[in-house]
PAZA-5311 format. One record per residue: x, y, z of N, C-alpha, C in turn; residue in one letter. Coordinates in steps of 0.2 Angstrom, whole numbers, plus 5000, padded with zeros to 4 digits. Example, Ala and Ser with C-alpha at 12.3 -4.5 7.8 and 13.67 -1.06 7.14 Angstrom:
BEGIN
[pt [5066 4972 5039] [5062 4978 5039] [5066 4984 5039] a]
[pt [5064 4989 5035] [5068 4995 5036] [5064 5000 5039] s]
// end
This chain:
BEGIN
[pt [6240 6060 5853] [6247 6057 5848] [6252 6056 5854] l]
[pt [6254 6061 5858] [6260 6060 5862] [6260 6054 5867] k]
[pt [6255 6055 5869] [6253 6048 5875] [6254 6041 5871] a]
[pt [6251 6042 5864] [6251 6035 5862] [6257 6031 5858] g]
[pt [6261 6038 5857] [6270 6038 5853] [6274 6037 5859] g]
[pt [6274 6039 5866] [6277 6038 5869] [6277 6030 5872] i]
[pt [6269 6027 5873] [6270 6021 5875] [6272 6017 5871] a]
[pt [6271 6018 5865] [6272 6012 5858] [6280 6012 5859] g]
[pt [6283 6019 5860] [6292 6019 5858] [6293 6014 5865] v]
[pt [6290 6015 5871] [6292 6013 5878] [6292 6004 5877] s]
[pt [6287 6003 5876] [6287 5995 5873] [6289 5991 5870] v]
[pt [6290 5994 5864] [6294 5990 5859] [6301 5990 5859] d]
[pt [6304 5996 5862] [6311 5995 5863] [6313 5991 5870] l]
[pt [6308 5992 5875] [6311 5987 5882] [6310 5980 5879] i]
[pt [6305 5979 5876] [6302 5971 5874] [6305 5967 5869] l]
[pt [6310 5972 5865] [6312 5971 5858] [6316 5963 5857] f]
[pt [6320 5961 5863] [6323 5955 5863] [6317 5949 5862] p]
[pt [6312 5950 5867] [6308 5944 5866] [6303 5944 5860] l]
[pt [6303 5948 5858] [6300 5949 5850] [6305 5946 5844] d]
[pt [6312 5946 5845] [6316 5944 5841] [6317 5937 5841] t]
[pt [6317 5933 5849] [6314 5926 5850] [6308 5925 5848] v]
[pt [6303 5926 5847] [6298 5924 5844] [6298 5924 5837] k]
[pt [6301 5930 5834] [6302 5928 5827] [6304 5923 5823] t]
[pt [6311 5922 5828] [6316 5916 5826] [6311 5910 5826] r]
[pt [6308 5909 5832] [6305 5902 5834] [6299 5902 5828] l]
[pt [6296 5907 5824] [6291 5906 5818] [6294 5906 5812] q]
[pt [6300 5908 5811] [6304 5907 5804] [6303 5901 5801] s]
[pt [6304 5901 5795] [6305 5893 5791] [6311 5888 5792] p]
[pt [6316 5893 5794] [6322 5889 5794] [6324 5888 5800] q]
[pt [6319 5888 5807] [6320 5887 5814] [6323 5893 5817] g]
[pt [6324 5892 5823] [6325 5896 5829] [6335 5897 5827] f]
[pt [6337 5891 5827] [6346 5891 5827] [6348 5894 5821] r]
[pt [6346 5892 5815] [6347 5896 5809] [6346 5902 5807] k]
[pt [6339 5905 5810] [6339 5911 5811] [6342 5917 5815] a]
[pt [6347 5914 5819] [6352 5918 5822] [6350 5915 5832] g]
[pt [6346 5911 5833] [6347 5909 5839] [6346 5915 5845] g]
[pt [6351 5916 5848] [6351 5921 5854] [6356 5927 5852] f]
[pt [6359 5926 5845] [6364 5930 5842] [6360 5937 5841] r]
[pt [6363 5942 5842] [6360 5948 5838] [6355 5949 5840] g]
[pt [6352 5950 5846] [6346 5950 5849] [6341 5956 5847] i]
[pt [6348 5961 5844] [6343 5968 5844] [6345 5970 5837] y]
[pt [6345 5966 5832] [6343 5965 5825] [6337 5967 5823] a]
[pt [6339 5973 5820] [6330 5976 5817] [6328 5982 5822] g]
[pt [6332 5983 5827] [6328 5988 5831] [6330 5994 5829] v]
[pt [6333 5997 5825] [6331 6004 5821] [6326 6005 5816] p]
[pt [6323 5999 5813] [6319 6001 5810] [6310 6001 5815] s]
[pt [6311 5997 5821] [6306 5999 5826] [6307 6005 5829] t]
[pt [6313 6008 5831] [6312 6014 5835] [6311 6020 5830] a]
[pt [6312 6019 5823] [6308 6022 5819] [6300 6024 5818] i]
[pt [6299 6017 5816] [6291 6016 5816] [6287 6016 5822] g]
[pt [6289 6016 5830] [6286 6014 5834] [6282 6021 5836] s]
[pt [6285 6027 5835] [6280 6032 5839] [6275 6034 5834] f]
[pt [6275 6034 5827] [6271 6036 5822] [6266 6031 5823] p]
[pt [6267 6024 5824] [6263 6017 5823] [6257 6019 5828] n]
[pt [6261 6019 5835] [6257 6021 5842] [6251 6027 5842] a]
[pt [6255 6031 5839] [6252 6037 5840] [6245 6037 5835] a]
[pt [6246 6034 5828] [6241 6034 5823] [6236 6029 5826] a]
[pt [6237 6023 5828] [6231 6019 5832] [6227 6024 5837] f]
[pt [6231 6027 5843] [6229 6029 5848] [6222 6037 5844] f]
[pt [6226 6039 5842] [6223 6046 5837] [6216 6043 5834] i]
[pt [6216 6036 5830] [6209 6034 5828] [6206 6032 5833] t]
[pt [6208 6026 5838] [6204 6024 5842] [6201 6029 5847] y]
[pt [6203 6034 5850] [6200 6038 5854] [6196 6042 5849] e]
[pt [6197 6045 5843] [6193 6047 5839] [6186 6044 5838] n]
[pt [6186 6039 5836] [6182 6034 5834] [6177 6032 5840] v]
[pt [6180 6030 5846] [6177 6029 5851] [6172 6035 5852] k]
[pt [6175 6041 5851] [6172 6047 5855] [6165 6049 5851] s]
[pt [6164 6048 5844] [6159 6049 5840] [6155 6043 5840] m]
[pt [6155 6037 5841] [6152 6031 5842] [6149 6032 5850] l]
[pt [6153 6035 5855] [6148 6034 5861] [6142 6039 5862] h]
[pt [6142 6045 5858] [6138 6049 5858] [6132 6046 5854] h]
[pt [6126 6045 5862] [6119 6043 5859] [6119 6035 5859] g]
[pt [6125 6032 5861] [6126 6025 5862] [6123 6022 5869] s]
[pt [6119 6016 5870] [6117 6014 5875] [6123 6010 5878] t]
[pt [6124 6008 5885] [6129 6005 5889] [6130 5997 5886] s]
[pt [6126 5994 5883] [6125 5987 5881] [6129 5987 5873] y]
[pt [6129 5993 5872] [6133 5993 5865] [6141 5995 5867] l]
[pt [6143 5997 5872] [6151 5999 5872] [6155 5995 5871] t]
[pt [6154 5988 5873] [6160 5985 5870] [6160 5984 5861] p]
[pt [6156 5985 5858] [6154 5985 5850] [6157 5991 5849] a]
[pt [6156 5997 5852] [6160 6004 5851] [6167 6004 5851] t]
[pt [6170 5999 5856] [6177 5997 5858] [6180 5994 5852] h]
[pt [6175 5989 5851] [6178 5984 5844] [6179 5987 5838] m]
[pt [6173 5991 5836] [6174 5996 5830] [6180 6001 5830] v]
[pt [6182 6004 5834] [6187 6010 5837] [6194 6006 5835] a]
[pt [6194 6001 5840] [6200 5996 5839] [6203 5995 5833] a]
[pt [6197 5991 5829] [6198 5988 5822] [6200 5995 5817] s]
[pt [6196 5999 5817] [6199 6005 5813] [6205 6009 5814] l]
[pt [6206 6008 5821] [6215 6011 5825] [6219 6006 5821] g]
[pt [6217 6000 5820] [6223 5995 5819] [6223 5995 5810] e]
[pt [6218 5998 5806] [6219 5997 5799] [6223 6004 5797] v]
[pt [6223 6009 5801] [6226 6015 5800] [6234 6014 5803] v]
[pt [6235 6011 5809] [6241 6010 5812] [6247 6006 5806] a]
[pt [6243 6000 5803] [6246 5996 5799] [6248 5999 5794] c]
[pt [6246 6004 5792] [6248 6009 5787] [6257 6009 5787] l]
[pt [6259 6012 5795] [6264 6013 5796] [6268 6007 5798] i]
[pt [6263 6003 5802] [6267 5996 5806] [6271 5992 5801] r]
[pt [6267 5990 5795] [6269 5986 5790] [6276 5986 5789] v]
[pt [6277 5992 5785] [6283 5994 5782] [6290 5992 5787] p]
[pt [6288 5995 5792] [6293 5993 5798] [6295 5986 5800] s]
[pt [6287 5983 5800] [6288 5975 5803] [6293 5971 5799] e]
[pt [6291 5973 5792] [6292 5969 5785] [6301 5969 5787] v]
[pt [6304 5976 5787] [6313 5977 5788] [6315 5973 5794] v]
[pt [6310 5975 5800] [6313 5972 5806] [6312 5964 5807] k]
[pt [6308 5961 5803] [6308 5954 5804] [6313 5950 5800] q]
[pt [6314 5955 5794] [6319 5952 5792] [6327 5953 5793] r]
[pt [6329 5957 5794] [6334 5958 5800] [6334 5954 5805] a]
[pt [6328 5954 5810] [6329 5947 5814] [6332 5941 5811] q]
[pt [6329 5938 5807] [6332 5932 5804] [6340 5931 5800] v]
[pt [6341 5938 5800] [6348 5939 5797] [6352 5945 5799] s]
[pt [6354 5940 5807] [6359 5947 5810] [6364 5950 5808] p]
[pt [6366 5947 5802] [6374 5952 5800] [6371 5956 5796] p]
[pt [6365 5957 5792] [6363 5962 5788] [6361 5968 5791] s]
[pt [6363 5974 5791] [6360 5979 5793] [6353 5980 5791] s]
[pt [6350 5986 5795] [6342 5986 5794] [6341 5991 5787] t]
[pt [6348 5996 5785] [6346 6002 5780] [6348 5996 5773] l]
[pt [6354 5992 5774] [6355 5986 5768] [6349 5982 5766] r]
[pt [6345 5978 5772] [6338 5975 5771] [6333 5980 5767] i]
[pt [6331 5985 5769] [6328 5990 5768] [6329 5993 5759] l]
[pt [6335 5994 5757] [6337 5995 5749] [6337 5989 5747] s]
[pt [6338 5982 5750] [6339 5976 5744] [6329 5976 5744] h]
[pt [6325 5976 5748] [6319 5975 5748] [6315 5979 5741] t]
[pt [6318 5987 5744] [6314 5992 5737] [6318 5988 5733] l]
[pt [6323 5986 5731] [6327 5988 5724] [6324 5981 5721] y]
[pt [6323 5976 5724] [6319 5969 5722] [6312 5968 5721] h]
[pt [6309 5972 5725] [6300 5970 5727] [6298 5977 5725] e]
[pt [6301 5983 5726] [6298 5990 5726] [6295 5991 5733] g]
[pt [6290 5997 5732] [6286 5997 5739] [6281 5993 5740] i]
[pt [6280 5989 5735] [6274 5983 5736] [6277 5979 5741] q]
[pt [6285 5977 5741] [6290 5972 5745] [6288 5974 5752] g]
[pt [6288 5982 5755] [6288 5984 5760] [6280 5985 5762] l]
[pt [6274 5984 5760] [6268 5981 5761] [6266 5974 5761] y]
[pt [6271 5969 5759] [6269 5963 5759] [6266 5960 5766] r]
[pt [6262 5956 5767] [6260 5954 5774] [6254 5960 5776] g]
[pt [6254 5966 5773] [6248 5970 5775] [6241 5967 5776] y]
[pt [6238 5963 5772] [6232 5960 5773] [6234 5955 5779] k]
[pt [6238 5951 5781] [6240 5946 5785] [6240 5949 5793] s]
[pt [6243 5956 5792] [6245 5959 5799] [6238 5963 5801] t]
[pt [6234 5966 5797] [6228 5967 5798] [6223 5963 5800] v]
[pt [6222 5957 5796] [6219 5951 5800] [6221 5949 5805] l]
[pt [6226 5949 5808] [6230 5946 5815] [6228 5952 5818] r]
[pt [6229 5957 5819] [6228 5965 5822] [6221 5966 5823] e]
[pt [6215 5965 5819] [6209 5966 5821] [6206 5960 5826] i]
[pt [6207 5953 5826] [6205 5950 5831] [6208 5950 5837] p]
[pt [6215 5952 5837] [6218 5953 5841] [6214 5960 5846] f]
[pt [6212 5965 5843] [6211 5971 5846] [6203 5971 5848] s]
[pt [6199 5964 5844] [6192 5963 5846] [6193 5960 5852] l]
[pt [6199 5957 5855] [6197 5953 5861] [6201 5959 5866] l]
[pt [6207 5961 5864] [6210 5965 5870] [6207 5972 5872] q]
[pt [6205 5976 5868] [6203 5983 5871] [6196 5982 5873] f]
[pt [6191 5978 5870] [6185 5978 5875] [6186 5974 5883] p]
[pt [6191 5969 5882] [6192 5966 5889] [6196 5971 5893] l]
[pt [6201 5975 5891] [6203 5979 5894] [6200 5985 5898] w]
[pt [6195 5988 5894] [6190 5993 5895] [6185 5990 5899] e]
[pt [6183 5983 5900] [6179 5980 5905] [6182 5980 5911] s]
[pt [6188 5977 5909] [6191 5976 5916] [6190 5982 5920] l]
[pt [6194 5987 5918] [6194 5994 5922] [6187 5998 5924] k]
[pt [6183 5996 5920] [6175 5998 5922] [6174 5994 5928] d]
[pt [6176 5988 5927] [6174 5982 5934] [6179 5985 5939] l]
[pt [6185 5985 5940] [6189 5988 5946] [6187 5994 5948] w]
[pt [6183 5998 5944] [6183 6005 5946] [6176 6004 5948] s]
[pt [6172 6001 5947] [6166 5999 5952] [6167 5997 5957] w]
[pt [6171 5993 5959] [6171 5987 5965] [6177 5993 5970] k]
[pt [6181 5998 5968] [6185 6003 5973] [6181 6011 5973] q]
[pt [6175 6011 5969] [6171 6018 5969] [6176 6022 5967] g]
[pt [6181 6022 5961] [6183 6028 5958] [6188 6024 5953] h]
[pt [6189 6030 5948] [6192 6029 5943] [6199 6024 5944] v]
[pt [6201 6018 5939] [6206 6016 5940] [6213 6020 5940] v]
[pt [6219 6019 5944] [6225 6023 5943] [6228 6020 5938] d]
[pt [6234 6022 5935] [6239 6020 5929] [6240 6014 5927] s]
[pt [6242 6012 5936] [6246 6005 5937] [6240 5999 5936] w]
[pt [6233 6002 5939] [6229 5997 5938] [6225 5995 5932] q]
[pt [6228 6000 5926] [6224 6000 5919] [6230 5995 5916] s]
[pt [6237 5997 5919] [6241 5992 5918] [6241 5986 5917] a]
[pt [6239 5984 5924] [6237 5978 5926] [6232 5973 5922] v]
[pt [6226 5977 5921] [6221 5974 5916] [6224 5974 5909] c]
[pt [6227 5980 5906] [6232 5978 5901] [6234 5972 5899] g]
[pt [6238 5971 5903] [6243 5966 5904] [6239 5957 5903] a]
[pt [6234 5957 5909] [6228 5951 5907] [6226 5952 5900] f]
[pt [6222 5955 5898] [6219 5957 5892] [6223 5955 5887] a]
[pt [6230 5958 5885] [6235 5956 5881] [6238 5951 5882] g]
[pt [6239 5948 5886] [6240 5941 5886] [6236 5935 5884] g]
[pt [6229 5935 5885] [6225 5933 5882] [6222 5933 5874] f]
[pt [6223 5938 5872] [6223 5940 5865] [6228 5937 5861] a]
[pt [6234 5938 5866] [6239 5936 5860] [6239 5927 5859] a]
[pt [6238 5923 5864] [6238 5916 5863] [6233 5914 5860] a]
[pt [6228 5917 5860] [6221 5916 5854] [6224 5916 5847] v]
[pt [6227 5922 5847] [6229 5926 5839] [6235 5922 5837] t]
[pt [6240 5920 5840] [6245 5916 5838] [6246 5913 5831] t]
[pt [6242 5908 5829] [6242 5907 5823] [6242 5911 5816] p]
[pt [6238 5916 5818] [6239 5922 5814] [6244 5926 5813] l]
[pt [6247 5927 5818] [6254 5930 5820] [6261 5926 5817] d]
[pt [6258 5919 5817] [6265 5915 5814] [6263 5914 5806] v]
[pt [6258 5915 5803] [6256 5916 5796] [6257 5923 5793] a]
[pt [6258 5929 5798] [6259 5935 5795] [6267 5935 5794] k]
[pt [6271 5932 5800] [6277 5930 5800] [6280 5926 5794] t]
[pt [6277 5921 5792] [6280 5916 5786] [6280 5921 5778] r]
[pt [6273 5925 5779] [6272 5928 5773] [6278 5935 5773] i]
[pt [6279 5937 5777] [6284 5943 5777] [6291 5940 5776] m]
[pt [6293 5934 5777] [6299 5931 5776] [6300 5928 5771] l]
[pt [6295 5925 5767] [6295 5922 5762] [6299 5926 5756] a]
[pt [6302 5920 5753] [6307 5922 5747] [6301 5925 5740] k]
[pt [6303 5931 5737] [6300 5933 5731] [6298 5930 5727] a]
[pt [6291 5927 5725] [6289 5921 5720] [6287 5916 5724] g]
[pt [6288 5915 5729] [6286 5910 5733] [6277 5909 5734] s]
[pt [6275 5903 5738] [6268 5904 5738] [6266 5908 5743] s]
[pt [6269 5908 5747] [6268 5912 5753] [6269 5920 5752] n]
[pt [6273 5921 5748] [6274 5927 5747] [6267 5931 5744] a]
[pt [6263 5926 5741] [6257 5929 5738] [6252 5931 5742] s]
[pt [6254 5932 5750] [6251 5935 5756] [6244 5929 5758] g]
[pt [6244 5925 5754] [6236 5923 5756] [6237 5917 5763] n]
[pt [6233 5922 5767] [6234 5919 5774] [6232 5911 5776] v]
[pt [6226 5910 5773] [6223 5902 5774] [6228 5898 5770] l]
[pt [6231 5899 5766] [6236 5894 5762] [6243 5895 5765] a]
[pt [6246 5899 5769] [6249 5899 5774] [6248 5895 5780] a]
[pt [6242 5897 5783] [6240 5892 5789] [6238 5885 5788] l]
[pt [6236 5883 5781] [6238 5876 5779] [6244 5873 5777] g]
[pt [6248 5876 5775] [6255 5875 5775] [6259 5872 5781] g]
[pt [6257 5877 5786] [6259 5876 5793] [6257 5871 5796] i]
[pt [6251 5871 5795] [6246 5864 5798] [6249 5858 5796] w]
[pt [6250 5857 5789] [6252 5851 5786] [6259 5849 5787] r]
[pt [6264 5853 5787] [6269 5851 5788] [6272 5852 5797] t]
[pt [6268 5856 5800] [6271 5857 5808] [6265 5854 5813] q]
[pt [6259 5855 5810] [6253 5852 5816] [6253 5859 5819] g]
[pt [6250 5858 5825] [6248 5862 5831] [6253 5865 5832] l]
[pt [6257 5862 5833] [6264 5865 5837] [6268 5871 5832] s]
[pt [6267 5870 5826] [6268 5874 5820] [6265 5881 5822] g]
[pt [6259 5879 5822] [6254 5885 5823] [6254 5890 5828] l]
[pt [6257 5887 5834] [6257 5891 5839] [6265 5891 5842] f]
[pt [6270 5891 5837] [6278 5892 5837] [6277 5899 5840] a]
[pt [6281 5900 5846] [6283 5906 5848] [6277 5908 5854] g]
[pt [6272 5905 5855] [6268 5907 5857] [6269 5910 5865] v]
[pt [6275 5906 5868] [6277 5908 5876] [6281 5914 5875] v]
[pt [6285 5917 5871] [6287 5924 5872] [6282 5929 5868] p]
[pt [6278 5926 5864] [6273 5930 5863] [6268 5934 5867] r]
[pt [6266 5927 5872] [6262 5930 5877] [6265 5934 5883] m]
[pt [6272 5933 5883] [6276 5935 5888] [6277 5942 5885] a]
[pt [6279 5944 5880] [6281 5951 5877] [6274 5955 5877] a]
[pt [6268 5952 5877] [6261 5958 5874] [6259 5957 5881] i]
[pt [6259 5952 5887] [6257 5953 5893] [6261 5959 5896] s]
[pt [6267 5959 5896] [6272 5964 5899] [6271 5971 5895] l]
[pt [6270 5969 5888] [6269 5975 5884] [6262 5979 5885] g]
[pt [6256 5976 5888] [6250 5978 5888] [6252 5981 5895] g]
[pt [6255 5980 5899] [6257 5981 5905] [6259 5989 5905] f]
[pt [6265 5989 5901] [6269 5996 5900] [6267 6000 5896] i]
[pt [6263 5997 5889] [6260 6002 5885] [6252 6004 5886] f]
[pt [6247 6000 5888] [6242 6004 5890] [6242 6008 5898] l]
[pt [6248 6005 5902] [6248 6009 5908] [6253 6015 5907] g]
[pt [6257 6016 5903] [6260 6022 5900] [6256 6027 5898] t]
[pt [6253 6024 5893] [6247 6028 5889] [6243 6032 5894] y]
[pt [6240 6028 5899] [6235 6030 5903] [6238 6036 5908] e]
[pt [6244 6035 5909] [6247 6038 5913] [6251 6046 5910] k]
[pt [6254 6045 5903] [6255 6050 5900] [6248 6056 5899] t]
[pt [6244 6051 5896] [6238 6055 5895] [6235 6060 5900] r]
[pt [6235 6056 5908] [6233 6059 5913] [6236 6066 5914] q]
[pt [6244 6064 5913] [6249 6071 5913] [6247 6077 5909] l]
[pt [6246 6076 5902] [6246 6079 5897] [6238 6083 5898] l]
[pt [6235 6079 5900] [6226 6083 5899] [6225 6085 5906] l]
// end
């Protein structure tokens, strides 16, 4: 819990400006109208509050499921074990992540509005379900992301450990995490764009219904391939750096605590 929480807070706060740029590039009104480079830390209180419990919930689930599934499993099933553990971890973590993400993204594209004002406005007009708008699209983004990132991260660590004859150091785990995260980020960018559009959609609009395929279809029709991959560069940069900091900090903190 502590290792995952510390890793989550570290990466989210350090890389928050890149996340804001990515969100504004993906927003329906466009980068400049969404705020450009102004108020680059808008929405950071929401991230600061949600980051620790979100990351802790993921790693508690991931490590426990991985531990349960490893008993009696053969080596060729190891990637499948990591995939199942990561997927279940994301489903649990999204219960905390999505409300925080909804408030954060709305603050990022409305810099003058405070996080508290956006939270109260969302609750007043949409209720609790407004905070969970985009839960399905977030899970549909995170599961493919984790299916790529975590088996690749674990495999790269195993390969590096085998080549050097001992378990990887925390910085080596961080390098593996950066590569795995960047690759997974690039592949899943269209799902991230759809999730952003759903979370930022006005109540009652077609995107507000949360239909991921409809959101992807609308982006394809209006903006084509460039629209589906809007913000791919800052997303890859943020998640590559994030993978380095997040997974490296997690490994180092866990080693120190255990």
